[in-house]
N, C-alpha and C positions, 0 to 999 in steps of 0.2 A: 145442431150438428150431430148430437148423439142419436136423435130420432131419425135423421136422414140416413145415418150409418146403419142403424138397426134395420131400417127398411131395405137398404141395399143388400144386407146380408140375407134377409128373409127372401128377397126376390131371386138372388143368384145362388144361394146356398154356399157362398164363399165366406171364409172367415176374414177378419180384419187383417190378420197376418198374411193371408194369401193375396189379398188385393194389394197390400203394400209391397209384397215381394214382386208381383207381376207389374206393378207400376214402374219398377226399375227397368223393365224391358218393354215398356210401351203401353201397358194397360190403362184405360180410362173407363169411367162409368159407361155401362151399356147404352144409356140414352144418347151418348155422343158418338155412337158407332152404328153403321148400317147393319152389322151383325157381329156376334161374339160367339166364339167356341172355345171351351176350356176342357182339356183332358188332364186328369190327375191319376197318377199311378196306372192302374189297369182299367179305368172306367171313364166314361164321358161324364164330366161333372156338371157342365152347364152349356146350353145353347140358347141364344136369343136372336131374333131377327126383327129389325125395325124398318126394313125396306122390302117391299114385295117384289122387287127386281132381283133379290138375292135369296138363294135357298141354301140352307146349311142342315145337313143330316149326319148322324153317325154313319160311318162307311157301311157297317153291317146292314143298316136299314136301307141305304141307297141301293145296295146290291139286290135287295129283295124288291124294291119299288121299281127300279129301272133295269131292264135286261141289258141295255146298252152300256151301263156302268161296268157290268161284268166283262165286257169286251175291252174296256179301258184299263182295268186292273192288270198289272204286269204286262202291259203292251209296250211300255217304254223301257222297262228294266226286266231282265230275265230272272225267273225265280232261282236259278242256279248261278247268279252273277258271281258270288263267292260263298264261302262257308257261312258267313254271318247272315247274308240274305237268305240262303237256303234254309237255315234254321228258322228264320222268321216266316218264310213261305210255307214251311211244312208243319207249323203248329196246328193243332186241331181246335184251338180256341177260335171263337168268332173274331174277325178282324177288328182291331182297335184303331180308330182314326177318324178323320172328318172327310166329308164330301161337301165341297163348296161349288155352287153353280151361280154364275152371273148370267141373267137372261139375255137373249138376243136384243141388240140395240140399246141395252140399258146404259144410262149415264149415272152411275151410283155416286151420290153427292158426298156421303160420309164414308170413311174407311171401314173395312172389315178387319176385325182383330181376332187372332188365333193364337192360343197359348197352350204350352205343355208344362205340366208340373210333375216332378218326381219327388215324392214326399216321404217315401219309406226307405231307410238305409238299406243298402245292398240289393235294392230292387232291380230286376231286369225288365225293361220296358221296350216293347216292340210296337211301333206305330206306322201305319200306312195311310197316307193322305192323298186324295185326288181332288184336283181343282180344275174346273172348266169355265172359261170365259167365252160365252157364245159369240157368234158373229156380230161385230160392231159394238160389243160391250166394252165399257170402260169402268175400271175399279182401282182403288188403292188398298193395299193389304199391309197390315202390321202383324208380324209374327214374333213370338218370343218363347224362350225356354228358361225355366228357373227351378232352383231347389232351395229348401230352407237351410239355415246355417247348420242345423243338426245333421244334415245329410252330407257325408264326406265321400262315400263310395257308392257306386252303383253302375249299371250299364244301360245306356239308352241307345236304341237303334231306330232311326226314322227313314222311311221310304216315302218319297214324294214324287207324284206324277202330275204334271201340269200341262194343260192344253189351252192355248190361245187360238181361237178360231179366226177365220178371215176377218181382217180389219179390227180385231180386238186390241185393247190396250190395258196393260196392267203395270202399275208402279208398286213396288214392295220394299219393305225394310225388315230385316231380321236381326234380332239381338239375342245372344245367349248368355246365361249365367249358371255355371255348373259347380259341382263340388270338387274339392282339391284332389281327391283320389278317384275321380270318376273316369270311365271309359265311354266314349261316344263314337258311334258310327252313323254318318248321315249320307244318304244317297238321294240326289235330286235329278229328275229327268224332266226336260221341258221341250215341248213342241210348239214352235211359234209359227202360226199359219200365214198364209198369203197376206201381205200388207199389215200384219199385226206388229205391235210395239210392246217391248218389255224393257222395264227399267228397274234395276234391283240394287239395293245396298245391303251388305252383309257385315255385321259387326261381331267379331269373334275375339273377345278381350279376356274373358275370365280364366283364371288358372284352372287346369284339370290335368289328370295324369296323361291321357292319350286321346287324341281326336283324329279320326280318319274321315275325310270328306271327299265324296266322289260326285262329280257333276257332269251331265251330258246334255247339250242343247242342240236342237235341230231347228234351223231357220229356213222357212220356205220362201218363195218368190216375193221380193220386195219387203220382206219382213226385216225387223231390226231389233237388236238386243244391245243394251248398255248396262253393264254391271260393274260395281265397285265393291271390293272387299277390304276390310281392315282386320289384320290378323296380329295378335299379340301373344307372345310366349314367355311367361315368367319362368323362374327357376323351377325345374321339375316338370315342365309341360312339354309334351311332344305333339306336334301337329303335322299331319301328312295330308296335303291337299292335292287332288287330281281333278283336272277338268278337260273336257273336249267341247269345242264349239264347231258344229258342222254347218257351213253355209251351203245349203242344199239347192236352193232355188235361185234363178237368175235375179240379180240385183239385191240379194240378201246382204245385210250389213251387221257388223258387230264391233263393239269396243269393250274390252275387258281390262280393268285396272285392279291390280293387287298391291297393297301396301303392307309390308310386314315389319314387325319390330320384335326383337328378342332382348329380354332382360335376363338372359341366362338359360332360356329354354331352346328347343330345337324346332325349326320349321323347314319342311320340305314342300316345295310348291312346283308342281308339274302342270303346265298349260299347253294344250295343243289346239291350234286353229287350222281348220281344214276348209279350203275353198273348193267346192265341188261343182260349181256352175259358173258360167260366164257372167261378167259384170259384178261379181261379189267383191266386197271390200271388208277387211278386218284388221284390227289392231290389238296387240297384247302389250300391256305395260306392267312390269314386275319390278318393284322397288323395295329394297330391304335396308333396315337400319339396325345396327347393333349399339346397345347402350353401354356395353363394356366388353372386356376381353372374353368373358364366358358366353356360352350360347352359340348357336349355329343357324345359318340360313342357307339353304340350297334352293336355288331358283333355276328352273329348266323350262324356258319358253320354247315352243316349237311351231313351225309353220309347214303346212303340207298343201301345195297348190296342185290339185288334181285337174283343174281347168287352166289352160294357158292364159285365160283372160281374168283370172283371179288376182286381186291386188291385196297382198298381205304384208304386214310389217310388225315388228316388235321392238321394245326397248327394255333393258334390264340393268339394274344397278344394285350393288350392296356396299354399304360403307359404315363407318363409325360416326357417332355424333360429332359435329364440328366443334373443336376446341376454340376456334376463332369466334364463332357465333356465341358460344358460352361466355367467353371473355368479354365480348361486346355487351351482352345483356347484363352481365354481372357488374360491368362498369357503370351501368345506369342505376345501380342500387338494388337489383334483384338478387335474391339468394341463389345459390347454385341449383337447388331443387326446383325453384320456380322457373329459372332460366331453362332448365332441362325440360320441364313441362311444356313451356311455350314452343320450344323447338320441336318437341314430339308432336304436339297438336298441329303445328304447321306442316310437318311432314305427312301426317295422316290426312290433312285437308278436311277436317271435320266440318268446317263451315260449308263445304261443297256437298256434303252428304244430305240426301233428301230425308229429313227427319224433323219432327216437331221440336220447338225450342226446348221444351221440358226434357225430351229424350236426349237432346244434344248435351244439356247440362249434366244429365245422369251419365252419359258415356264419358264425358270429360272427368267426372269423379271416378268412374271405373278405371280410366287410364292411370290416374294418380294412385289408386289403391292397388292395381295390378303391378305397377312399377315398383311399389314399395313392398309387395308381397303380402299385403294386409287383407286381400279379398278372401 
C-alpha cells in the first residue's frame, strides 16, 4: 500500500492530505477516470487524460491553441455582470481555469473529474472554466471544491461557461466543502443545444460565511435539462441562490428541484423559469425545511410564459421538522438525533441523487456534521 501511494503522489504531484481531502468531494485515482484536472490556489496543479476522446487544457493554453475558444470566453456571461465579475475580468494575470472538450460523437465510458483546492488562508482565487461537449458526445462529470482544515477564511470566485452541442449529453455532480469564514461567488452559464440533454446534481452542504450563486441556462429546440440542488445552511451561514432557465427553442423542457434545510442559517432562493417558444414545458420545485426556530428560508419561484403555448408550473413549501414523525421513529428505539437524521435524509432524497455510493456515504456524513456544527 505504501509503495502504491508513493507512486500516486509522484505521478500526480499531490500529497496524501490533498487526495484524502478531495476524496470527500468525489476524487478517485486517475486510473479510474477518463480525465482529471486539479487547480490549487493560483496554479494548475495536475492534468491527466486517459481517453483520447477527451481534451483537458489550462484555459490560458486553450486560448492560444484554438482561436474559437476566445469567442466562447465571456460569450454567456458579461464581463461587467456585477462588481465581482468585473474585478475577475479586468485582472492582468493569465486566466486560471480549465478547458474541457469532449469530441464529436464520443461515448466517454469513465467520468471526468475536476477539482478546485484553496490551500492558503485569506487567499483570493478567481477561476474561469469552459466546457464543450461536441455534437453527439456523451460524458459524466464529477466536480468538487475543498479546503484544508487550516483554512478558515478566503474568497473564491468561479465563472463557468458550458456548451452542449446538438444531441450531446452530460450528467454531472458537484460537491463543495469550504471554510467556516469563507466567501464564495459562483456564476454558471449553460447553453444546451438542439436535442441535447443535461442532468445535474449540486450538493451545497458545508458551513461558510457567505455564498452567492447565480445560474443561467438556455435550452434550444428539443433540448432538456434536469437539475437537483441540495442546500444546507448551519448557524452563521448565508446563502443567496439565483437562477434563470430560458426555454428558448420549440419543445425545450426543464425540471429544476431545490431542497433547502436551515439549522440556524439563512437561505434565499430565487428561481425563474421562462418559456420563450411554443411546446415548451418546465417545472420548478422548491422545498424548505427548518430544523429549529432559528434560521430563515426565503423561496421565490417565478414563471414567465412569453409564448402562449408554454406549459410552466411550480410547487413551493417551507415547514418545520415533523414532531409526529420524530415521535414515531423514537418509539421504535431510535435516539432523537438519529430520528432527525433519517427525516432529514428522507427530505433531501439523497438516494435519488446521481452519485457513487462512496460519495453518498460521505454526503450523509457531511449532513450529520453540518447539522451539529462540527464541520
